[in-house]
Biopython code that builds the backbone (N, CA, C, O; Angstrom):
import numpy as np
from Bio.PDB.StructureBuilder import StructureBuilder

atoms = [
    (1, "ASN", "N", (-0.214, -12.393, -10.100)),
    (1, "ASN", "CA", (0.361, -11.168, -9.589)),
    (1, "ASN", "C", (0.902, -11.442, -8.181)),
    (1, "ASN", "O", (0.144, -11.831, -7.293)),
    (2, "ASP", "N", (2.170, -11.246, -7.979)),
    (2, "ASP", "CA", (2.803, -11.524, -6.684)),
    (2, "ASP", "C", (2.226, -10.675, -5.557)),
    (2, "ASP", "O", (2.008, -11.177, -4.454)),
    (3, "TYR", "N", (1.979, -9.400, -5.824)),
    (3, "TYR", "CA", (1.448, -8.497, -4.793)),
    (3, "TYR", "C", (0.092, -8.985, -4.299)),
    (3, "TYR", "O", (-0.119, -9.131, -3.095)),
    (4, "SER", "N", (-0.819, -9.235, -5.222)),
    (4, "SER", "CA", (-2.172, -9.621, -4.817)),
    (4, "SER", "C", (-2.214, -11.009, -4.190)),
    (4, "SER", "O", (-2.969, -11.238, -3.245)),
    (5, "GLU", "N", (-1.416, -11.929, -4.700)),
    (5, "GLU", "CA", (-1.436, -13.291, -4.162)),
    (5, "GLU", "C", (-0.751, -13.390, -2.802)),
    (5, "GLU", "O", (-1.290, -14.000, -1.878)),
    (6, "SER", "N", (0.419, -12.801, -2.679)),
    (6, "SER", "CA", (1.159, -12.953, -1.423)),
    (6, "SER", "C", (0.537, -12.172, -0.271)),
    (6, "SER", "O", (0.645, -12.584, 0.884)),
    (7, "LEU", "N", (-0.114, -11.044, -0.573)),
    (7, "LEU", "CA", (-0.723, -10.233, 0.486)),
    (7, "LEU", "C", (-2.243, -10.354, 0.521)),
    (7, "LEU", "O", (-2.906, -9.683, 1.312)),
    (8, "ASN", "N", (-2.795, -11.219, -0.345)),
    (8, "ASN", "CA", (-4.235, -11.447, -0.416)),
    (8, "ASN", "C", (-5.008, -10.143, -0.631)),
    (8, "ASN", "O", (-5.927, -9.820, 0.122)),
    (9, "VAL", "N", (-4.619, -9.401, -1.669)),
    (9, "VAL", "CA", (-5.245, -8.123, -2.002)),
    (9, "VAL", "C", (-6.055, -8.284, -3.286)),
    (9, "VAL", "O", (-5.536, -8.754, -4.298)),
    (10, "ASP", "N", (-7.320, -7.895, -3.243)),
    (10, "ASP", "CA", (-8.172, -7.930, -4.428)),
    (10, "ASP", "C", (-7.858, -6.702, -5.281)),
    (10, "ASP", "O", (-8.157, -5.577, -4.881)),
    (11, "ILE", "N", (-7.259, -6.910, -6.449)),
    (11, "ILE", "CA", (-6.867, -5.785, -7.304)),
    (11, "ILE", "C", (-7.744, -5.679, -8.552)),
    (11, "ILE", "O", (-7.334, -5.092, -9.553)),
    (12, "VAL", "N", (-8.938, -6.242, -8.494)),
    (12, "VAL", "CA", (-9.822, -6.206, -9.653)),
    (12, "VAL", "C", (-10.146, -4.764, -10.066)),
    (12, "VAL", "O", (-10.383, -4.514, -11.248)),
    (13, "SER", "N", (-10.161, -3.827, -9.141)),
    (13, "SER", "CA", (-10.476, -2.435, -9.477)),
    (13, "SER", "C", (-9.245, -1.605, -9.834)),
    (13, "SER", "O", (-9.369, -0.416, -10.126)),
    (14, "PHE", "N", (-8.048, -2.220, -9.815)),
    (14, "PHE", "CA", (-6.825, -1.495, -10.172)),
    (14, "PHE", "C", (-6.840, -1.189, -11.663)),
    (14, "PHE", "O", (-6.901, -2.101, -12.487)),
    (15, "ASN", "N", (-6.786, 0.090, -12.011)),
    (15, "ASN", "CA", (-6.805, 0.523, -13.409)),
    (15, "ASN", "C", (-5.387, 0.903, -13.819)),
    (15, "ASN", "O", (-4.924, 2.006, -13.530)),
    (16, "PHE", "N", (-4.708, -0.008, -14.487)),
    (16, "PHE", "CA", (-3.316, 0.184, -14.884)),
    (16, "PHE", "C", (-3.136, 1.456, -15.703)),
    (16, "PHE", "O", (-2.161, 2.182, -15.510)),
    (17, "ARG", "N", (-4.069, 1.733, -16.619)),
    (17, "ARG", "CA", (-3.936, 2.894, -17.511)),
    (17, "ARG", "C", (-4.092, 4.219, -16.777)),
    (17, "ARG", "O", (-3.696, 5.259, -17.303)),
    (18, "ARG", "N", (-4.649, 4.206, -15.599)),
    (18, "ARG", "CA", (-4.739, 5.437, -14.801)),
    (18, "ARG", "C", (-3.346, 5.914, -14.383)),
    (18, "ARG", "O", (-3.087, 7.115, -14.323)),
    (19, "TYR", "N", (-2.467, 4.976, -14.101)),
    (19, "TYR", "CA", (-1.120, 5.283, -13.627)),
    (19, "TYR", "C", (-0.070, 5.210, -14.736)),
    (19, "TYR", "O", (0.992, 5.823, -14.637)),
    (20, "PHE", "N", (-0.374, 4.463, -15.781)),
    (20, "PHE", "CA", (0.531, 4.304, -16.921)),
    (20, "PHE", "C", (-0.275, 4.466, -18.208)),
    (20, "PHE", "O", (-0.644, 3.469, -18.829)),
    (21, "PRO", "N", (-0.557, 5.721, -18.623)),
    (21, "PRO", "CA", (-1.391, 5.955, -19.802)),
    (21, "PRO", "C", (-0.797, 5.325, -21.065)),
    (21, "PRO", "O", (0.419, 5.272, -21.250)),
    (22, "ASN", "N", (-1.685, 4.861, -21.909)),
    (22, "ASN", "CA", (-1.288, 4.275, -23.184)),
    (22, "ASN", "C", (-0.828, 5.382, -24.127)),
    (22, "ASN", "O", (-1.514, 6.393, -24.280)),
    (23, "THR", "N", (0.316, 5.199, -24.751)),
    (23, "THR", "CA", (0.827, 6.203, -25.691)),
    (23, "THR", "C", (0.263, 6.012, -27.084)),
    (23, "THR", "O", (0.427, 6.889, -27.931)),
    (24, "GLY", "N", (-0.390, 4.904, -27.347)),
    (24, "GLY", "CA", (-1.032, 4.673, -28.629)),
    (24, "GLY", "C", (-0.055, 4.600, -29.783)),
    (24, "GLY", "O", (1.139, 4.360, -29.603)),
    (25, "ILE", "N", (-0.589, 4.811, -30.965)),
    (25, "ILE", "CA", (0.208, 4.843, -32.190)),
    (25, "ILE", "C", (0.145, 6.275, -32.691)),
    (25, "ILE", "O", (-0.886, 6.711, -33.203)),
    (26, "TRP", "N", (1.227, 7.000, -32.549)),
    (26, "TRP", "CA", (1.234, 8.452, -32.738)),
    (26, "TRP", "C", (0.767, 8.911, -34.109)),
    (26, "TRP", "O", (0.253, 10.024, -34.220)),
    (27, "PHE", "N", (0.918, 8.118, -35.151)),
    (27, "PHE", "CA", (0.575, 8.580, -36.496)),
    (27, "PHE", "C", (-0.829, 8.165, -36.938)),
    (27, "PHE", "O", (-1.232, 8.471, -38.060)),
    (28, "LEU", "N", (-1.578, 7.475, -36.080)),
    (28, "LEU", "CA", (-2.946, 7.077, -36.413)),
    (28, "LEU", "C", (-3.931, 7.732, -35.445)),
    (28, "LEU", "O", (-3.669, 7.788, -34.244)),
    (29, "PRO", "N", (-5.066, 8.229, -35.955)),
    (29, "PRO", "CA", (-6.062, 8.846, -35.066)),
    (29, "PRO", "C", (-6.791, 7.788, -34.234)),
    (29, "PRO", "O", (-6.974, 6.652, -34.672)),
    (30, "ASN", "N", (-7.195, 8.179, -33.041)),
    (30, "ASN", "CA", (-7.908, 7.267, -32.146)),
    (30, "ASN", "C", (-9.179, 6.698, -32.772)),
    (30, "ASN", "O", (-9.574, 5.577, -32.453)),
    (31, "ALA", "N", (-9.819, 7.453, -33.652)),
    (31, "ALA", "CA", (-11.096, 7.038, -34.233)),
    (31, "ALA", "C", (-11.002, 5.708, -34.977)),
    (31, "ALA", "O", (-11.994, 4.985, -35.066)),
    (32, "ILE", "N", (-9.840, 5.378, -35.507)),
    (32, "ILE", "CA", (-9.724, 4.138, -36.278)),
    (32, "ILE", "C", (-9.036, 3.013, -35.506)),
    (32, "ILE", "O", (-8.860, 1.915, -36.035)),
    (33, "LEU", "N", (-8.652, 3.276, -34.276)),
    (33, "LEU", "CA", (-7.930, 2.280, -33.485)),
    (33, "LEU", "C", (-8.866, 1.515, -32.553)),
    (33, "LEU", "O", (-9.852, 2.075, -32.075)),
    (34, "PRO", "N", (-8.569, 0.243, -32.290)),
    (34, "PRO", "CA", (-9.334, -0.464, -31.259)),
    (34, "PRO", "C", (-9.032, 0.149, -29.891)),
    (34, "PRO", "O", (-8.000, 0.798, -29.715)),
    (35, "GLU", "N", (-9.905, -0.051, -28.948)),
    (35, "GLU", "CA", (-9.807, 0.591, -27.629)),
    (35, "GLU", "C", (-8.450, 0.385, -26.964)),
    (35, "GLU", "O", (-7.905, 1.322, -26.380)),
    (36, "TYR", "N", (-7.906, -0.806, -27.040)),
    (36, "TYR", "CA", (-6.648, -1.088, -26.330)),
    (36, "TYR", "C", (-5.438, -0.395, -26.944)),
    (36, "TYR", "O", (-4.380, -0.354, -26.317)),
    (37, "LEU", "N", (-5.563, 0.149, -28.149)),
    (37, "LEU", "CA", (-4.454, 0.863, -28.785)),
    (37, "LEU", "C", (-4.613, 2.383, -28.768)),
    (37, "LEU", "O", (-3.698, 3.101, -29.171)),
    (38, "LYS", "N", (-5.752, 2.876, -28.310)),
    (38, "LYS", "CA", (-6.006, 4.315, -28.327)),
    (38, "LYS", "C", (-5.099, 5.058, -27.355)),
    (38, "LYS", "O", (-4.754, 4.551, -26.288)),
    (39, "THR", "N", (-4.723, 6.267, -27.749)),
    (39, "THR", "CA", (-3.897, 7.124, -26.908)),
    (39, "THR", "C", (-4.731, 7.685, -25.764)),
    (39, "THR", "O", (-5.830, 8.194, -25.986)),
    (40, "ASP", "N", (-4.215, 7.595, -24.546)),
    (40, "ASP", "CA", (-4.850, 8.230, -23.394)),
    (40, "ASP", "C", (-4.325, 9.658, -23.305)),
    (40, "ASP", "O", (-3.115, 9.881, -23.282)),
    (41, "HIS", "N", (-5.237, 10.616, -23.256)),
    (41, "HIS", "CA", (-4.842, 12.023, -23.216)),
    (41, "HIS", "C", (-4.989, 12.583, -21.805)),
    (41, "HIS", "O", (-5.694, 13.569, -21.591)),
    (42, "HIS", "N", (-4.328, 11.957, -20.857)),
    (42, "HIS", "CA", (-4.331, 12.465, -19.485)),
    (42, "HIS", "C", (-2.957, 12.237, -18.862)),
    (42, "HIS", "O", (-2.189, 11.373, -19.287)),
    (43, "LYS", "N", (-2.683, 13.031, -17.855)),
    (43, "LYS", "CA", (-1.431, 12.859, -17.118)),
    (43, "LYS", "C", (-1.592, 11.661, -16.186)),
    (43, "LYS", "O", (-2.671, 11.440, -15.636)),
    (44, "PRO", "N", (-0.534, 10.897, -16.009)),
    (44, "PRO", "CA", (-0.642, 9.760, -15.095)),
    (44, "PRO", "C", (-0.826, 10.210, -13.650)),
    (44, "PRO", "O", (-0.234, 11.195, -13.207)),
    (45, "GLU", "N", (-1.651, 9.473, -12.935)),
    (45, "GLU", "CA", (-1.839, 9.721, -11.509)),
    (45, "GLU", "C", (-0.613, 9.202, -10.762)),
    (45, "GLU", "O", (0.025, 8.254, -11.221)),
    (46, "PRO", "N", (-0.271, 9.796, -9.629)),
    (46, "PRO", "CA", (0.846, 9.272, -8.841)),
    (46, "PRO", "C", (0.509, 7.885, -8.277)),
    (46, "PRO", "O", (-0.613, 7.637, -7.836)),
    (47, "LEU", "N", (1.482, 7.010, -8.300)),
    (47, "LEU", "CA", (1.346, 5.670, -7.733)),
    (47, "LEU", "C", (2.459, 5.514, -6.710)),
    (47, "LEU", "O", (3.639, 5.511, -7.060)),
    (48, "THR", "N", (2.079, 5.385, -5.441)),
    (48, "THR", "CA", (3.078, 5.404, -4.374)),
    (48, "THR", "C", (3.111, 4.086, -3.600)),
    (48, "THR", "O", (2.162, 3.302, -3.635)),
    (49, "VAL", "N", (4.199, 3.869, -2.917)),
    (49, "VAL", "CA", (4.333, 2.704, -2.049)),
    (49, "VAL", "C", (3.272, 2.749, -0.957)),
    (49, "VAL", "O", (2.738, 1.709, -0.570)),
    (50, "GLN", "N", (2.964, 3.931, -0.459)),
    (50, "GLN", "CA", (1.939, 4.080, 0.582)),
    (50, "GLN", "C", (0.579, 3.570, 0.098)),
    (50, "GLN", "O", (-0.175, 2.993, 0.881)),
    (51, "MET", "N", (0.265, 3.774, -1.167)),
    (51, "MET", "CA", (-0.992, 3.273, -1.722)),
    (51, "MET", "C", (-1.031, 1.745, -1.660)),
    (51, "MET", "O", (-2.063, 1.157, -1.336)),
    (52, "PHE", "N", (0.098, 1.108, -1.973)),
    (52, "PHE", "CA", (0.177, -0.350, -1.897)),
    (52, "PHE", "C", (0.048, -0.835, -0.452)),
    (52, "PHE", "O", (-0.609, -1.843, -0.193)),
    (53, "ILE", "N", (0.665, -0.131, 0.477)),
    (53, "ILE", "CA", (0.605, -0.516, 1.891)),
    (53, "ILE", "C", (-0.822, -0.412, 2.420)),
    (53, "ILE", "O", (-1.320, -1.346, 3.047)),
    (54, "GLU", "N", (-1.480, 0.715, 2.172)),
    (54, "GLU", "CA", (-2.849, 0.916, 2.659)),
    (54, "GLU", "C", (-3.813, -0.094, 2.041)),
    (54, "GLU", "O", (-4.706, -0.597, 2.722)),
    (55, "SER", "N", (-3.637, -0.389, 0.767)),
    (55, "SER", "CA", (-4.498, -1.373, 0.107)),
    (55, "SER", "C", (-4.262, -2.770, 0.663)),
    (55, "SER", "O", (-5.206, -3.546, 0.809)),
    (56, "ALA", "N", (-3.011, -3.097, 0.974)),
    (56, "ALA", "CA", (-2.708, -4.403, 1.570)),
    (56, "ALA", "C", (-3.386, -4.540, 2.930)),
    (56, "ALA", "O", (-3.897, -5.609, 3.264)),
    (57, "LYS", "N", (-3.392, -3.471, 3.710)),
    (57, "LYS", "CA", (-4.057, -3.497, 5.018)),
    (57, "LYS", "C", (-5.563, -3.711, 4.859)),
    (57, "LYS", "O", (-6.186, -4.418, 5.651)),
    (58, "ALA", "N", (-6.142, -3.086, 3.821)),
    (58, "ALA", "CA", (-7.583, -3.177, 3.593)),
    (58, "ALA", "C", (-7.984, -4.467, 2.880)),
    (58, "ALA", "O", (-9.143, -4.878, 2.953)),
    (59, "GLY", "N", (-7.037, -5.109, 2.191)),
    (59, "GLY", "CA", (-7.345, -6.337, 1.463)),
    (59, "GLY", "C", (-7.925, -6.113, 0.089)),
    (59, "GLY", "O", (-8.353, -7.061, -0.569)),
    (60, "ARG", "N", (-7.945, -4.867, -0.353)),
    (60, "ARG", "CA", (-8.443, -4.538, -1.701)),
    (60, "ARG", "C", (-7.803, -3.241, -2.153)),
    (60, "ARG", "O", (-7.312, -2.468, -1.331)),
    (61, "TRP", "N", (-7.803, -2.993, -3.477)),
    (61, "TRP", "CA", (-7.237, -1.766, -4.005)),
    (61, "TRP", "C", (-8.178, -0.615, -3.677)),
    (61, "TRP", "O", (-9.359, -0.661, -4.021)),
    (62, "LEU", "N", (-7.665, 0.410, -3.018)),
    (62, "LEU", "CA", (-8.493, 1.501, -2.494)),
    (62, "LEU", "C", (-8.579, 2.729, -3.393)),
    (62, "LEU", "O", (-9.363, 3.631, -3.098)),
    (63, "TYR", "N", (-7.823, 2.801, -4.454)),
    (63, "TYR", "CA", (-7.628, 4.086, -5.122)),
    (63, "TYR", "C", (-8.212, 4.208, -6.519)),
    (63, "TYR", "O", (-7.730, 5.028, -7.300)),
    (64, "ASP", "N", (-9.212, 3.440, -6.863)),
    (64, "ASP", "CA", (-9.874, 3.626, -8.166)),
    (64, "ASP", "C", (-11.362, 3.726, -7.987)),
    (64, "ASP", "O", (-12.092, 3.885, -8.966)),
]
sb = StructureBuilder()
sb.init_structure("model")
sb.init_model(0)
sb.init_chain("A")
sb.init_seg("    ")
for serial, (resi, resn, name, xyz) in enumerate(atoms, 1):
    if name == "N":
        sb.init_residue(resn, " ", resi, " ")
    sb.init_atom(name, np.array(xyz, "f"), 0.0, 1.0, " ", f" {name:<3s}", serial, name[0])
structure = sb.get_structure()
């Protein structure tokens, strides 16, 4: 990851699905799908440039 490597930011706690929810497979119920294919039923959280700047200053992802 260019962001984490070039700015030395620990992004282990960055939850991609929080900001980009999985749309899943619309015609199959979540009950029969593996976890990585399940539909997320939440609105995406805002992801801003300011969040990246503040996390870079802190050296770790601050928002999860």
